N, C-alpha and C positions, 0 to 999 in steps of 0.2 A: 511594420508588422502587417502581415497578411491575415485576413480573416476569411473563412470559408462559409458559404451558405449552401446548405443542401436543399435543393428544390424537390418537392414531393411529386412523384409521378404515380399515376394510377394505371394499372394495366387491365385491359378488358379481354377476357377469354370467353368465347361463346360456349354454349352448351355442347357437351360431348355425347354423341350418340354411338351406340354399339349395335352390331348385327346380332339378332337373336337367332342362332342357328337351329333352335328347336321348332321354329314356326313352320318351315317347309316340311320336315318329316311328319309333324303332327297334322298338317293340312292334307298331305298325301294319304295318311292313315284314315283321317276323317272322311275324305272323299270316297275312299274304298268302302268304308262302313256305310256311308250314305247310299251308295249305289247297290251294295249288298242288300240293304233294307228295302230299297226301291224294287229290286228284282224279286225279293221275297214277297213283298206286298202285291206285286202284279201277278206273280205265279200263283199265289194263294187265292187271289180274287178270280183268276182265270179258272182254277180248279173248282172253286166254290160255284161259279157260274155254270160250269159244265155239269157238275153234280146236281145242281138245282134245275138244270134244263133251261136256263135263261141266258140271254146274251151277256157277254162280258161288259162291265160298266167301268170305264176308266176313272170316273168320279169316285166310285167306292174304293178303288185301289189308291187313288190320290189321298183320300181321307186316311186310309190305313198308313200310307207313306208318311203323312204328316205326323201321325202318332209315333211311328217307329223312328223317324229321323231326328225329330226335335230341332230341325233347322228353320230359320226364318226365311222360308221360301213360299211364295204365293201358291195357293191351291190351284190356280190356273196353270202355273208352271208345272206343278206336280201332275196335274191331269194330262198335260201335253206329254210328259214323260211316261205316264202310265199307258198312254195310247200307243206307244212304240212297241214293235215286236222285239224279242230278245236280242237280235243281231244289231238293230238300230240303237237300242238302249246301251249295248256294249260299246258302240262307236261313240255315242255321246259321252259315256264315261271316260273313254280314252281321250277325247278332245278336251274335256273339262280338266282332267289330270294334267295333260300337256300344257294347256293354257295357264292354269294356276301355277304350275311349276315354273314356267317361263317368267311369270310376273314376280313370284316370290324369290326367285334366284337373285333378283336385284334388291335394292334398298327401297322398302315401302315404309313411309312414315305416316303418322296420323294426318299430316297436312297434304299428303299426296294420294290418299286413298281413293278419292273420286277419280283422279286422273288414271290411277293404276287399274281401277275397275273398267274405265273406258278403254284402256289398252287391252284388257281381256276381250272386250267386244271386237276390237280390231284383229286380234289373234284368231278368234273364232270365225270372223268374217272370211278369213283365208282358208278355212277348212272346207271339207266336202259335205258338211251337214246341210240339211234343208233349212230354209228360213225359220220354220217353226222349231226345228231342233237347235239351231243357233240361239234363238231367243231363250229356249229352255236352258241350254248349256250356260248362257250368260247369267241368267237368273240364279242358277245353282252355283256356278263357279264364283260369282261375286260374293256369295255368302262365306266363302272360304278365304277370301283375300283380306288379311289383317296386317297391321303394322308389324314389321320385323326389324325396323330401325328405331330402337328404343332409347330414350334419354337415360344415360348412365350418370346418376348423380355423384357417385363416388369418383368416377374418372373425371367428371367436371370439376369437382373440388380439388383433385390432385393436379389437374392442368392449371387451375387458377393459382394454386400454391406454388407450383413450379414457375409459372410466369412471374409471380410476385417476387420470388427468390432471385430471379434472373434480371430484375430491373437494376440497372446501374444508376447510382445517384448522379444527378447533374450538379456540378459544382460551379460556383462563381467566385472568382478571386476579387477581393476588395482590398484596396490599399489604405493605409492610415491617412485620414484627412479627405478621402474621396467622398463626394456627395452621394448619399444613398437615396435620400428623399429631399426634395426641394421644400423650402419653407412654404407652408400652407397646403401642401399636397396631402390628399387623404391616402392613408396606407390601407391597402386591401389584403385579403388572404394571398392573392397572387404575388404581392410584394414580399411576403414572408418566405 
């Protein structure tokens, strides 16, 4: 008589991540809104300075930008942006948009955020911006780089269930009278 013993096997499936296709369009829209607010703040401050007969103060425009944009960008970065003329501000906007798009077209995870923000610095380094403009663009652009490769718990559960369902039992054939355990041998879970 043959007896069969099913050996238990466990299957390990890693977490499944999915690309969140809403991140890039939202970033593009947010960058546009940020620079629209920056342009409004600078033009308003320039007009106010002209009306009051005083020199334009980029620090006042930067403070207004901070109120309007709501982004976590340093006041120094905003002041550098506020000091730009409209043509240079437009070029910084274009470079930030292109750089952030280039980064967010790939997979950005929580664990790769620092590296992806460094990649933005490298992308901007290749641009025709001045060093001060590159620094401002990097400070602004990095605030728009967020993870787009998100843990999908449902897909992870499905993958684990599918992997478990596909595990083939391992069989061992034992013949009548065959020694399974020697006398005095301790039986462990692995022996079962």
